[in-house]
N, C-alpha and C positions, 0 to 999 in steps of 0.2 A: 725913884721914879720908874725905873725899869721893872721893878717887882710889882708896882701898882699896875702898870700897863699889862704885865703878864697875868696878874690876878683878874683884871677886867676882861681880858681875852678869854681866860679860862671860864669865868662865870657866864660870859655871853654864849658859851657853847652848850650850856645846860638845857635850854629850851629846844634847840635843834636836836640835841641828843635824845631828849624825851619823845619828841615828835617822830624821829626815825624809829625809836624803839616801839612806839605804838603802831607805826605802819608795818614794821616787820612782825609784830605780834599778830596783826590782822592777817598778814600774808601767811604766817605759820598756821593759823586756824584754817585758812582756805586750803593750804597744802595738806593738812591732815584729812580734810574732807575728800580731796581728790585722791589722796593716797589710799583711803579706805575703798573708794570706788575702783581704783586700779587693782587693789588686792582681791576684791570680789570677782572682777573680770578675769584676772590671772588664774585664780583658783578654778573657775569654771572652764577656762580654756585648757589648763593643764590636765584636768580630769578627762576632757574629751580627746586631747591630742597626744599626751605623753606615751601611751602604749603604742599608738600608731607610728609615732616617730621612732620609738625604740625598736620596733619590729619592721621597719621600712625596708622594702626591696624595690627593685625597678618595676616589678609587676603590681605592687600595691600603692604606687604613687597616686593613682586616680582616687583610691579610697581616702587617702590623706587630703587630697584636694577637695573632695566632697565633704569631708568632716570639718573643714574650716567654717567658722561662722559666716553668715551671709554678709554682714557688715564688718568692716575693719574696726573692731572694737579696741584694738591696742596696736602699738608700734610693731610688736612681734608678728601679729596676724597680717598686717599690711605687707611686711617684708617677706613673710612666708608665702603669701599669695603671689607676690611678684616673682619669687623664686620658682614657684611651681608652675606658673603660667607662661614664663618665657622659655625659649629653647635652651636646653642645657649648654652652658658654657662656663668653663673654669674662670675665665677672666671676668665675666659678668658677675659670677657668684662672689668673687673676691671684692669686686667693686660694691656690690650690694651689702655685703657684710661690713665693709669699712664705713659705708654710709649709715648703716644701722648703729654701729659703735659711736659715730659722731652724734647722731640724734639722741642716743641713750645718754651720752655725756652731757648734752644740752639739757635733757630732762632732769638730770641730777644736779645741775648747776645751782638751782634755787636752794636745794637742801644743803649743799656745800656752803653757800653764802650765809644761810641762817646759822649753820653750825659754827662758823667762824666769827661772824659779826655780832651774834647775840652776846657772848661773854665780853667782847671788846667794848661794845656800847654800854653794857651794864656796868663794867668797871669804870668807864669814863664818867658815867652819871654818878656812880658811888664816890669817886674821888672829888668831883666838882662839888657835890652837895656836902661832903665831909668838911670842907673848909669853913663855910658859914656855920656849920654845927659846932665846930671847935671854937669859933669866935664867940658864938652864943654861950657856950659853956664857960669861957673865960670871963665874959662880961656879966654872967649871972642871968642871962635871958633864957630861962629853961623852956618856955613855950616855943621860942624861935629854934632852939636846939632840937626840941622834939619834932617839930615840923620838918626840919632838914634831915633828921635821922629817918623819918618816914620816907623821904625821897631817896635816901641812900639805900634802904632796904628794898624799896619798890623797884628801883632801876636794876638792882642786882638780881632780884627774883625774876623779873620779866625777861632780862637778858638770858638767864639760865633756862627758862622755859622755852624761849625761842631756839636756843642752842640744842636743847633736848629734842624738840620736834624735828629740827634739821638733821641731827645725828641719827635718830632712829629711822627716819624715812630714807636717809642716804644709805644706811647699812642694808636695808631690805632691797632697795632698788638696785644697788650694785650687785647683790647676789642674784636677783632676778635677771638682770641684763647679761651677766656672765653665763647663766644657764641658757638664755635665749640665743646668745652668740654661738654657744656650743651646739645647740640644736640646729641652727641655720647652717653652721659649718658641716655638721653631719649629713643633713639633707642634701646640701650641695655636692658633697662627695659621692653620695649614693647616686645622684642624678648624672654626674659626670663620669662615673666609672665605666670602663669599657666592658661590654658583655663578653663573656668567655665563649 
C-alpha cells in the first residue's frame, strides 16, 4: 500500500515537472535574447571607454564623463556615471561598488537558476516516465513503452538545453561584471587620490 501511494505521488509529479520545464525553456530563450543585446551593448561600450579608463588621470576625468553614452544602456554605465558626477569620496565609492556587485549578482541569478534546475527537472521527468515505460515493456505494450520513452528523452534534452543556456550566459556575465568592478574600483581610486 505504501509503495502504491509512493508510485501515485511520483506519477502525479510528471505533469507539473513538464510544465515547469516548458516555462524554464521559454525563460532560457528570453534570456538568450537579452544576453545577445547585453553583449552588443557591452562590446560597443568597451570599444569607446576601455582606452579612456586605462589612461585615466585626474585631468582627463571630464573626457571620460563626456564619452559615456547619453542613456544608461547598461548597469556599468549607470554606476560609472554616478561615480563621475558625485563629489569624490572613498566611502561613497565603496558603497557604490558594493551596490553594483549586489545588482550584478541579482542579474546572474536567473542564469544560475537555469543552470542548476534544468538538469534536476530533466532527471525527475526522466525517472518518472521511465517507470511506466518499464511496466509497458514487461506487459508487452510496445506502443505505451515507446510513448513513455519519448517523454524520457524529451525531458532530459530540454533540461540539458535549459542548463546549457544558463551556464553559458552565467560564465560570460560573471567575467563581464568582474571586469566592470575592476574598472569602477580603478576609476574611484583615481578620483580619490590626493594630488601631489
